[in-house]
C-alpha positions as CSV (number, residue, x, y, z in Angstrom):
1,X,5.0,19.4,-35.5
2,X,7.7,21.4,-33.5
3,X,5.3,21.8,-30.6
4,X,4.6,18.0,-30.5
5,X,8.3,17.3,-30.4
6,X,8.8,19.9,-27.7
7,X,6.1,18.3,-25.6
8,X,7.5,14.8,-26.0
9,X,11.0,16.1,-25.2
10,X,9.7,17.7,-22.0
11,X,7.6,14.8,-20.9
12,X,10.0,12.0,-21.7
13,X,12.5,12.7,-18.9
14,X,9.6,12.8,-16.4
15,X,8.4,9.3,-17.3
16,X,11.8,7.7,-17.6
17,X,11.1,5.1,-14.9
18,X,7.6,4.4,-16.2
19,X,6.5,2.4,-19.1
20,X,4.3,4.2,-21.6
21,X,1.3,2.5,-23.0
22,X,-0.3,3.4,-26.4
23,X,-3.6,5.3,-26.4
24,X,-5.3,7.5,-23.8
25,X,-5.5,6.9,-20.1
26,X,-8.1,4.4,-18.9
27,X,-11.1,5.6,-17.0
28,X,-11.3,3.2,-14.0
29,X,-14.1,3.0,-11.5
30,X,-13.4,5.0,-8.3
31,X,-14.5,4.6,-4.7
32,X,-18.3,5.3,-4.6
33,X,-19.5,7.8,-1.9
34,X,-15.8,8.7,-1.2
35,X,-15.5,10.7,2.1
36,X,-12.4,13.0,2.0
37,X,-12.5,13.5,5.8
38,X,-12.1,9.8,6.5
39,X,-9.2,9.5,4.1
40,X,-7.2,12.2,5.9
41,X,-4.2,11.2,7.9
42,X,-1.0,9.2,7.5
43,X,-0.6,6.6,4.7
44,X,2.4,4.4,4.1
45,X,3.4,3.2,0.6
46,X,3.1,-0.6,0.5
47,X,3.6,-1.2,-3.3
48,X,3.9,1.0,-6.4
49,X,4.6,1.2,-10.1
50,X,8.1,2.6,-10.3
51,X,8.1,6.4,-10.5
52,X,11.1,8.7,-11.2
53,X,10.0,11.0,-8.4
54,X,10.1,8.2,-5.8
55,X,13.6,6.9,-5.3
56,X,13.9,6.3,-1.5
57,X,12.4,4.1,1.1
58,X,10.0,4.5,4.0
59,X,7.7,6.6,1.7
60,X,4.7,8.0,3.4
61,X,2.2,10.7,2.9
62,X,0.1,12.7,5.4
63,X,-3.1,14.3,4.2
64,X,-4.6,17.2,6.1
65,X,-8.0,18.8,5.3
66,X,-7.7,22.6,4.7
67,X,-11.3,23.2,3.4
68,X,-14.3,21.0,2.5
69,X,-12.7,20.2,-0.8
70,X,-9.0,20.9,-0.5
71,X,-6.1,19.3,1.3
72,X,-2.4,19.8,2.3
73,X,-0.2,16.9,1.2
74,X,3.2,16.2,2.8
75,X,5.1,13.3,1.4
76,X,8.4,12.0,2.7
77,X,11.0,9.4,2.0
78,X,14.4,8.4,3.3
79,X,17.0,8.7,0.5
80,X,20.7,8.1,1.1
81,X,20.1,8.2,4.9
82,X,18.4,11.6,4.8
83,X,14.7,12.4,5.3
84,X,13.3,14.3,2.3
85,X,9.9,16.0,2.4
86,X,7.8,17.7,-0.3
87,X,4.6,19.6,0.4
88,X,1.8,20.0,-2.1
89,X,-1.9,20.8,-2.3
90,X,-4.8,18.7,-3.5
91,X,-8.4,19.3,-4.3
92,X,-11.5,17.5,-5.3
93,X,-11.8,18.4,-8.9
94,X,-15.5,17.5,-9.3
95,X,-17.7,17.5,-6.2
96,X,-20.0,15.0,-8.0
97,X,-17.0,12.6,-8.1
98,X,-15.0,13.3,-4.9
99,X,-12.7,10.2,-5.2
100,X,-11.1,12.0,-8.2
101,X,-8.5,14.3,-6.6
102,X,-5.9,16.4,-8.2
103,X,-2.6,17.0,-6.5
104,X,0.2,19.4,-7.3
105,X,3.6,19.8,-5.7
106,X,4.4,23.1,-7.5
107,X,2.5,26.3,-8.1
108,X,3.6,26.3,-11.8
109,X,2.5,22.8,-12.6
110,X,-1.1,21.7,-13.1
111,X,-2.8,19.2,-10.8
112,X,-2.1,15.6,-11.5
113,X,-4.9,13.0,-11.2
114,X,-4.9,11.2,-7.9
115,X,-7.9,8.8,-8.0
116,X,-8.9,6.7,-5.1
117,X,-10.1,3.5,-6.7
118,X,-10.9,1.8,-3.4
119,X,-10.4,2.4,0.3
120,X,-11.8,1.2,3.6
121,X,-10.2,4.3,5.3
122,X,-8.7,2.3,8.2
123,X,-6.4,-0.2,6.5
124,X,-5.8,0.1,2.8
125,X,-6.2,2.4,-0.2
126,X,-5.8,1.7,-3.9
127,X,-4.7,4.8,-5.8
128,X,-4.2,5.5,-9.5
129,X,-2.9,8.3,-11.6
130,X,-2.3,8.6,-15.3
131,X,-0.6,11.1,-17.5
132,X,-2.0,11.3,-21.0
133,X,0.3,12.6,-23.7
134,X,-1.6,14.0,-26.7
135,X,-3.9,11.0,-26.4
136,X,-1.2,9.1,-28.3
137,X,0.2,7.3,-25.2
138,X,-0.2,7.4,-21.4
139,X,1.9,6.7,-18.4
140,X,0.4,5.0,-15.3
141,X,1.2,5.6,-11.7
142,X,-0.3,3.2,-9.1
143,X,0.0,2.8,-5.4
144,X,-1.2,0.5,-2.7
145,X,-1.3,2.4,0.6
146,X,-1.7,1.2,4.2
147,X,-2.3,2.9,7.5
148,X,0.6,0.7,8.8
149,X,3.9,-0.1,7.2
150,X,2.8,-3.6,6.2
151,X,-0.4,-5.2,5.0
152,X,-1.4,-8.9,4.9
153,X,-0.6,-10.6,1.6
154,X,-4.3,-11.3,1.0
155,X,-5.1,-7.5,1.3
156,X,-2.3,-6.7,-1.2
157,X,-3.7,-9.3,-3.6
158,X,-7.2,-7.8,-3.4
159,X,-5.7,-4.4,-4.1
160,X,-3.9,-5.8,-7.2
161,X,-7.1,-7.3,-8.4
162,X,-8.8,-3.9,-8.3
163,X,-6.1,-2.6,-10.7
164,X,-6.5,-5.6,-12.9
165,X,-10.3,-5.4,-13.1
166,X,-9.9,-1.8,-14.3
167,X,-7.4,-2.8,-17.1
168,X,-4.5,-1.1,-15.4
169,X,-1.2,-2.9,-16.1
170,X,0.6,-3.5,-12.8
171,X,3.0,-6.2,-14.0
172,X,5.9,-3.9,-12.9
173,X,4.4,-3.1,-9.5
174,X,7.1,-3.6,-6.8
175,X,6.9,-3.7,-3.0
176,X,8.0,-0.5,-1.3
177,X,10.7,-0.7,1.3
178,X,9.2,0.0,4.7
179,X,12.0,-1.3,7.0
180,X,14.4,0.5,9.3
181,X,12.2,3.6,9.1
182,X,13.6,5.4,12.1
183,X,12.9,8.9,10.6
184,X,9.2,9.8,10.1
185,X,7.1,12.8,9.2
């Protein structure tokens, strides 16, 4: 019982901006025949479920291939007028399902799921992550990414429909601020 309380006490501050849902994480369909090489490059955050670790604006991530199945991840945001960057690593966790990546921004923390639900590689990507806490509840993270700082409304609606068709609650999804982005990666 003490270990259960300790885990919840540790995880709760991490998920403060998120809304927990009862039960384990969903298992959504991911991009079939995902090609990691085509996914590499610069992606801008168009919309997201609020996340404690993303507080700024002009959020973008640059993915660079390091081996056939691993990547370097550099994310940045502008917060209080300053450019903040964080570097991490990612890997395909199962070569039979390459759209299910794991990403870690710390050597002491395990990989977090980073699943590509859909992408056309040149315009848009729909990304999902979920943290399961003792299979009692889970916390969702979801992003709509674009190769440019804006996407047409119809593209955003299609991305939102992908989440909905996979029973992922995105009622709290908000547009990301991608204006006045004079500082970049």
